[in-house]
C-alpha positions as CSV (number, residue, x, y, z in Angstrom):
1,X,123.6,-97.5,7.3
2,X,124.6,-101.0,6.2
3,X,121.3,-101.3,4.3
4,X,119.9,-102.0,0.8
5,X,117.7,-99.0,1.4
6,X,119.2,-95.6,0.5
7,X,120.0,-93.6,3.6
8,X,117.6,-90.7,2.8
9,X,114.7,-93.2,2.5
10,X,115.0,-94.6,6.1
11,X,111.8,-93.6,7.9
12,X,111.4,-91.3,10.9
13,X,107.9,-91.4,12.4
14,X,106.6,-93.3,9.4
15,X,108.0,-90.8,6.8
16,X,111.3,-91.0,5.0
17,X,114.0,-88.6,6.1
18,X,114.0,-87.1,2.6
19,X,110.2,-86.5,2.8
20,X,110.6,-84.7,6.1
21,X,113.1,-82.3,4.5
22,X,111.0,-81.8,1.4
23,X,108.0,-81.1,3.6
24,X,109.9,-78.4,5.5
25,X,111.2,-76.8,2.3
26,X,107.9,-77.0,0.4
27,X,106.2,-75.0,3.2
28,X,108.4,-72.0,2.3
29,X,106.6,-69.3,0.2
30,X,107.4,-69.0,-3.5
31,X,109.8,-72.0,-3.4
32,X,110.8,-74.6,-6.0
33,X,113.0,-77.6,-5.2
34,X,115.8,-79.4,-7.0
35,X,116.9,-82.8,-5.7
36,X,120.5,-83.7,-6.3
37,X,121.1,-87.5,-6.5
38,X,123.8,-89.8,-7.7
39,X,123.5,-91.6,-11.1
40,X,122.2,-94.8,-9.6
41,X,119.6,-93.5,-7.2
42,X,116.4,-94.0,-9.2
43,X,114.6,-95.2,-6.1
44,X,115.3,-91.9,-4.3
45,X,114.2,-89.9,-7.4
46,X,111.0,-91.9,-7.7
47,X,110.3,-91.5,-4.0
48,X,110.8,-87.7,-4.1
49,X,108.6,-87.4,-7.2
50,X,105.8,-89.3,-5.4
51,X,106.0,-87.1,-2.4
52,X,106.5,-83.8,-4.4
53,X,105.2,-84.4,-7.9
54,X,107.1,-82.5,-10.6
55,X,110.2,-82.0,-8.4
56,X,113.3,-81.3,-10.6
57,X,116.0,-84.0,-10.4
58,X,119.7,-83.1,-10.9
59,X,122.3,-85.9,-11.3
60,X,125.7,-85.5,-9.7
61,X,127.7,-87.9,-11.9
62,X,130.7,-88.2,-9.5
63,X,130.8,-88.0,-5.8
64,X,133.1,-84.9,-5.6
65,X,131.8,-83.1,-2.5
66,X,129.0,-80.8,-1.5
67,X,130.1,-77.9,-3.7
68,X,130.0,-80.2,-6.8
69,X,126.5,-81.3,-5.8
70,X,125.3,-77.8,-5.9
71,X,127.1,-77.2,-9.2
72,X,125.0,-80.1,-10.5
73,X,121.8,-78.3,-9.6
74,X,122.8,-75.0,-11.4
75,X,121.2,-75.9,-14.8
76,X,117.9,-76.5,-13.0
77,X,117.9,-73.0,-11.3
78,X,116.1,-70.8,-13.8
79,X,115.6,-67.7,-11.7
80,X,118.2,-64.9,-11.9
81,X,117.6,-63.5,-8.4
82,X,116.4,-64.7,-5.0
83,X,117.9,-67.2,-2.6
84,X,119.3,-70.7,-3.2
85,X,118.8,-72.7,-0.1
86,X,121.0,-75.8,0.3
87,X,119.6,-78.4,2.7
88,X,120.8,-82.0,3.3
89,X,118.5,-85.0,2.8
90,X,119.5,-86.6,6.0
91,X,118.5,-83.8,8.4
92,X,114.8,-84.5,9.0
93,X,114.5,-82.4,12.1
94,X,115.2,-79.1,10.4
95,X,112.2,-76.8,10.8
96,X,110.5,-74.6,8.2
97,X,110.7,-71.7,10.6
98,X,114.5,-72.0,10.7
99,X,114.8,-72.2,6.9
100,X,112.5,-69.2,6.6
101,X,114.7,-67.2,9.0
102,X,117.7,-68.1,6.8
103,X,116.1,-67.0,3.5
104,X,114.8,-63.8,5.2
105,X,118.3,-63.0,6.4
106,X,119.8,-63.6,2.9
107,X,119.2,-60.2,1.4
108,X,120.9,-57.9,-1.1
109,X,123.2,-56.8,1.7
110,X,124.0,-60.4,2.9
111,X,125.1,-62.8,0.2
112,X,125.4,-65.9,2.3
113,X,123.7,-67.2,5.5
114,X,125.0,-70.3,7.2
115,X,123.0,-72.3,9.7
116,X,124.8,-72.7,13.0
117,X,124.3,-74.2,16.4
118,X,126.0,-74.1,19.8
119,X,127.3,-77.5,21.0
120,X,128.5,-78.6,24.4
121,X,130.6,-81.1,22.5
122,X,131.8,-79.3,19.4
123,X,134.8,-81.6,18.7
124,X,133.3,-83.4,15.7
125,X,131.9,-80.3,13.9
126,X,133.2,-77.6,11.7
127,X,133.5,-74.2,13.5
128,X,132.0,-70.9,12.5
129,X,134.5,-68.2,13.0
130,X,132.9,-64.7,13.5
131,X,134.3,-61.2,13.1
132,X,133.9,-58.7,15.9
133,X,130.8,-57.3,14.3
134,X,129.2,-60.8,14.3
135,X,129.5,-61.5,10.6
136,X,130.8,-64.8,9.5
137,X,134.5,-64.8,8.6
138,X,135.0,-68.4,7.6
139,X,134.1,-72.1,8.2
140,X,136.9,-74.3,9.6
141,X,136.6,-78.0,9.3
142,X,137.2,-79.8,12.7
143,X,140.4,-81.5,11.4
144,X,141.8,-78.2,10.3
145,X,141.0,-76.1,13.3
146,X,143.9,-74.7,15.4
147,X,143.9,-74.6,19.1
148,X,142.1,-71.3,19.4
149,X,139.4,-72.3,16.8
150,X,138.8,-75.6,18.7
151,X,137.5,-73.5,21.7
152,X,134.7,-72.2,19.5
153,X,131.3,-73.7,20.4
154,X,129.4,-72.3,17.4
155,X,129.3,-75.1,14.9
156,X,128.4,-75.5,11.2
157,X,124.9,-76.9,10.8
158,X,125.4,-77.6,7.1
159,X,122.4,-75.8,5.6
160,X,123.3,-72.6,3.6
161,X,121.4,-69.8,1.9
162,X,123.2,-68.1,-1.0
163,X,122.0,-65.2,-3.2
164,X,121.3,-66.7,-6.6
165,X,123.1,-63.8,-8.4
166,X,126.4,-64.8,-6.8
167,X,125.9,-68.5,-6.8
168,X,127.5,-69.5,-10.1
169,X,130.5,-67.2,-9.6
170,X,131.2,-68.5,-6.1
171,X,130.9,-72.1,-7.1
172,X,133.3,-71.6,-10.0
173,X,136.0,-70.5,-7.5
174,X,135.9,-73.7,-5.5
175,X,138.9,-75.9,-5.7
176,X,139.4,-79.6,-5.1
177,X,143.0,-79.1,-3.9
178,X,142.5,-80.8,-0.6
179,X,143.2,-84.2,0.8
180,X,139.8,-85.5,-0.1
181,X,140.0,-84.1,-3.7
182,X,136.5,-82.7,-3.3
183,X,134.8,-79.3,-3.8
184,X,133.6,-78.1,-0.4
185,X,130.6,-75.9,-0.4
186,X,131.8,-74.3,2.9
187,X,134.7,-72.7,0.9
188,X,132.2,-70.3,-0.7
189,X,132.3,-68.2,2.5
190,X,136.0,-67.4,2.0
191,X,135.5,-66.5,-1.6
192,X,132.5,-64.4,-0.8
193,X,134.5,-62.5,1.9
194,X,137.4,-62.0,-0.5
195,X,134.9,-60.4,-3.0
196,X,133.7,-58.0,-0.3
197,X,130.4,-59.8,0.3
198,X,128.8,-60.1,3.7
199,X,128.1,-63.5,5.3
200,X,126.0,-64.1,8.4
201,X,124.9,-67.0,10.7
202,X,121.4,-68.0,11.7
203,X,121.3,-70.2,14.8
204,X,119.0,-73.1,15.7
205,X,118.9,-75.7,18.5
206,X,121.5,-78.5,18.2
207,X,118.7,-81.1,18.0
208,X,117.4,-79.5,14.8
209,X,120.7,-80.0,13.0
210,X,121.1,-83.7,13.9
211,X,122.1,-85.6,10.8
212,X,121.9,-89.4,10.3
213,X,124.9,-91.5,9.4
214,X,124.2,-94.7,11.4
215,X,121.3,-96.7,13.0
216,X,122.3,-95.1,16.3
217,X,121.8,-91.6,14.8
218,X,118.5,-92.8,13.3
219,X,117.3,-93.8,16.8
220,X,118.3,-90.4,18.3
221,X,116.4,-88.5,15.6
222,X,113.4,-90.7,16.0
223,X,113.3,-90.0,19.7
224,X,113.5,-86.2,19.1
225,X,110.8,-86.4,16.4
226,X,108.5,-88.4,18.8
227,X,109.1,-85.8,21.5
228,X,108.0,-83.0,19.1
229,X,104.9,-84.9,17.9
230,X,103.8,-85.8,21.5
231,X,104.3,-82.2,22.6
232,X,102.1,-80.9,19.7
233,X,99.2,-83.3,20.3
234,X,99.2,-82.6,24.1
235,X,99.2,-78.8,23.4
236,X,96.2,-79.4,21.0
237,X,94.2,-81.1,23.8
238,X,95.1,-84.8,23.8
239,X,95.9,-86.7,27.0
240,X,98.8,-89.1,26.9
241,X,98.8,-91.3,30.0
242,X,102.5,-92.0,29.6
243,X,103.9,-89.8,26.7
244,X,107.2,-91.6,26.4
245,X,105.5,-94.9,25.5
246,X,103.1,-93.5,22.9
247,X,104.5,-93.5,19.3
248,X,102.9,-91.3,16.7
249,X,103.4,-90.8,12.9
250,X,104.2,-87.6,11.1
251,X,100.8,-87.6,9.5
252,X,98.7,-88.5,12.5
253,X,95.6,-86.4,13.0
254,X,94.0,-86.3,16.4
255,X,91.1,-84.2,17.7
256,X,90.5,-82.7,21.1
257,X,89.7,-84.6,24.3
258,X,91.3,-87.8,23.1
259,X,92.8,-90.1,25.7
260,X,95.6,-92.4,24.7
261,X,96.9,-95.0,27.2
262,X,100.3,-96.5,27.7
263,X,102.3,-98.4,25.0
264,X,100.1,-97.3,22.0
265,X,101.6,-97.3,18.5
266,X,100.0,-95.2,15.8
267,X,101.2,-95.9,12.3
268,X,100.8,-93.8,9.2
269,X,97.4,-92.8,7.8
270,X,95.5,-92.6,11.1
271,X,92.8,-89.9,11.8
272,X,91.3,-89.9,15.3
273,X,88.3,-87.7,16.0
274,X,87.5,-85.9,19.2
275,X,86.4,-87.7,22.3
276,X,88.0,-91.1,21.5
277,X,89.7,-93.3,24.0
278,X,92.6,-95.5,23.0
279,X,93.4,-98.0,25.8
280,X,97.0,-99.4,26.4
281,X,98.9,-101.7,24.1
282,X,96.8,-100.9,21.0
283,X,98.3,-100.6,17.4
284,X,96.6,-98.5,14.7
285,X,97.5,-97.9,11.1
286,X,95.7,-96.6,8.0
287,X,92.4,-96.1,9.9
288,X,89.8,-93.5,10.8
289,X,88.3,-93.4,14.2
290,X,85.1,-91.4,14.7
291,X,83.9,-89.5,17.8
292,X,83.3,-91.3,21.0
293,X,84.9,-94.6,20.0
294,X,86.6,-96.8,22.6
295,X,89.5,-98.9,21.3
296,X,91.5,-101.5,23.2
297,X,93.3,-102.6,25.2
298,X,95.4,-104.9,23.1
299,X,93.5,-104.1,19.9
300,X,95.0,-104.0,16.4
301,X,93.3,-101.7,13.9
302,X,94.7,-102.4,10.4
303,X,94.6,-100.4,7.2
304,X,91.2,-99.7,5.7
305,X,89.4,-99.8,9.0
306,X,86.6,-97.3,9.5
307,X,85.6,-97.2,13.1
308,X,82.3,-95.3,13.6
309,X,80.9,-93.1,16.3
310,X,80.6,-94.7,19.8
311,X,81.9,-98.0,18.6
312,X,83.6,-100.3,21.1
313,X,86.6,-102.4,20.0
314,X,87.8,-104.5,22.9
315,X,90.8,-106.6,23.9
316,X,92.5,-108.8,21.3
317,X,90.3,-107.7,18.5
318,X,91.7,-107.2,15.0
319,X,90.1,-105.3,12.2
320,X,91.2,-104.9,8.6
321,X,89.5,-103.2,5.7
322,X,86.3,-103.2,7.8
323,X,83.6,-100.6,8.3
324,X,82.2,-100.7,11.8
325,X,79.1,-98.5,12.0
326,X,77.8,-96.4,14.8
327,X,77.4,-98.0,18.2
328,X,78.5,-101.5,17.2
329,X,80.4,-103.6,19.8
330,X,83.2,-106.0,19.2
331,X,84.5,-106.6,22.7
332,X,86.7,-109.7,22.8
333,X,89.0,-112.0,20.8
334,X,87.7,-111.4,17.3
335,X,88.9,-110.9,13.7
336,X,86.9,-108.7,11.4
337,X,88.4,-108.4,7.9
338,X,86.8,-107.3,4.6
339,X,83.5,-106.6,6.3
340,X,80.8,-104.2,7.3
341,X,79.3,-104.4,10.7
342,X,76.0,-102.5,10.9
343,X,75.0,-100.0,13.5
344,X,74.4,-101.3,17.1
345,X,75.3,-104.9,16.2
346,X,77.0,-107.0,18.8
347,X,79.8,-109.4,17.8
348,X,80.5,-112.1,20.3
349,X,83.8,-113.3,21.5
350,X,85.8,-115.5,19.2
351,X,83.9,-114.5,16.0
352,X,85.9,-114.7,12.8
353,X,85.1,-113.5,9.3
354,X,86.7,-116.2,7.1
355,X,87.6,-113.8,4.3
356,X,90.5,-115.5,2.4
357,X,90.3,-118.7,0.4
358,X,93.9,-118.9,-0.5
359,X,93.5,-116.9,-3.6
360,X,90.9,-114.1,-3.1
361,X,89.4,-112.0,-0.4
362,X,85.6,-112.2,0.1
363,X,83.2,-109.8,1.9
364,X,81.1,-110.3,5.0
365,X,78.1,-108.0,5.4
366,X,76.4,-107.9,8.8
367,X,73.3,-105.7,9.1
368,X,72.2,-103.3,11.8
369,X,71.1,-104.6,15.3
370,X,72.4,-108.1,14.6
371,X,73.7,-110.4,17.3
372,X,76.6,-112.7,16.4
373,X,77.0,-115.4,19.0
374,X,80.4,-116.3,20.5
375,X,82.7,-118.4,18.5
376,X,80.9,-118.0,15.2
377,X,82.8,-118.5,11.9
378,X,81.3,-116.5,9.0
379,X,82.6,-118.0,5.8
380,X,82.6,-115.2,3.2
381,X,81.0,-114.2,1.0
382,X,78.0,-114.0,3.3
383,X,75.3,-111.6,4.4
384,X,73.7,-111.5,7.8
385,X,70.4,-109.5,7.7
386,X,69.4,-106.7,10.0
387,X,68.3,-107.9,13.5
388,X,69.4,-111.5,12.8
389,X,70.9,-113.8,15.5
390,X,73.5,-116.5,15.1
391,X,73.9,-119.3,17.6
392,X,77.2,-119.6,19.4
393,X,79.7,-122.0,17.9
394,X,78.1,-121.9,14.5
395,X,80.0,-122.2,11.2
396,X,77.8,-120.3,8.7
397,X,78.3,-120.6,4.9
398,X,74.9,-119.2,3.8
399,X,73.1,-115.9,4.0
400,X,70.9,-115.3,7.0
401,X,67.6,-113.5,6.6
402,X,66.7,-110.4,8.6
403,X,65.5,-111.2,12.2
404,X,66.1,-114.9,11.7
405,X,68.2,-117.2,14.0
406,X,70.9,-119.3,12.3
407,X,72.4,-122.2,14.2
408,X,74.8,-124.8,12.8
409,X,76.0,-127.4,15.3
410,X,76.6,-131.2,15.3
411,X,74.4,-133.2,17.7
412,X,75.7,-133.5,21.2
413,X,76.2,-137.1,22.4
414,X,76.5,-138.1,26.1
415,X,77.7,-141.5,27.4
416,X,76.9,-141.9,31.1
417,X,79.7,-143.3,33.2
418,X,82.3,-143.3,30.4
419,X,84.8,-141.2,32.3
420,X,84.8,-143.6,35.3
421,X,85.5,-146.6,33.1
422,X,88.1,-144.8,31.1
423,X,90.1,-143.8,34.2
424,X,89.8,-147.4,35.6
425,X,91.2,-148.8,32.4
426,X,94.4,-146.8,32.6
427,X,94.8,-146.7,36.3
428,X,97.1,-149.7,36.4
429,X,99.5,-148.0,33.9
430,X,100.5,-145.3,36.4
431,X,104.0,-145.8,37.8
432,X,104.5,-146.2,41.5
433,X,106.1,-143.1,43.0
434,X,109.9,-143.2,43.5
């Protein structure tokens, strides 16, 4: 990935690839997870523990292949029966339903289940060789496939389910006698067949198996994840004016009868209630939007924003850590940060809550039914009472009482004829045209 960030922590739809996998696995019934990491991957372990508190961590001391990685997890597997499901941390598109199918197929009569997929371009992938009865005979790496095996389109998807009662015995039979000097997990199929055990394949769409080894792969997986998320919200009653230009996060929650315009980006931590309209070119993250609100276009709703029922947030308005109560309107060119805007209040164009003094953030409290004139600067901490008015162009540093008018302006001075004499003074300085 050419990155200081571990590969498994690169985000897809606002959630790390590893978290996507853990989410899919944790949804399985009666499951417990073991994460296998290298000895210097504390960041990955900490991230996993934050997402799945109490997850067991196994250290693979040396990078000696997938089989060795599973060996590293053996001491953490305490059950004597059931299914050991091996999934890779860089396959965020794998679905819980697919993993459930694999575990269900891994019974007392079937010792190993391998995830497979049919590819129109199978050249880079290992092939799954089947017997006439459809059982899995062996897995052949692409570089080792003969001419006949290269014609096979059924490819190895990586994930594997193995009966726990056979796991340690099969892993003990793995050898590193190959060019890479590694223990390949795929070799357990051959050893299982030699012991008279049955192996099968569960298939999934190729897109579900997509791994990530480059930034290009990351973009491909992001596109597929966005396709899934868009399809889901539309199926749940959301209108996307141009679906391909709307970007969602894995944790986005949206109610019914929501309309989202073109080029809208929804970051993590956003909940949108029913009946909301999000106009084009709006960016939201870490916010809650209540019923009937109208947001945008060109609005930025930042973390900590609570947008109330029937609130209007207009073009080029930015909110941050602000509670905007029912029916309030902030329609143009305004910054509201570390603030409360009371119900039905109107915030004029160009208003700014001056919340930061270079060291600390300060709070602005605007009551209900207040009217803030255009181009007002509210220097926090400050409180504007219910029903109060502020004159346009004011810079306010003191609290304003309920139902009062606060105006702060310098005296306007007019000099008659000044413009005429000013132009005459400099007229001779103009150059003659060439």
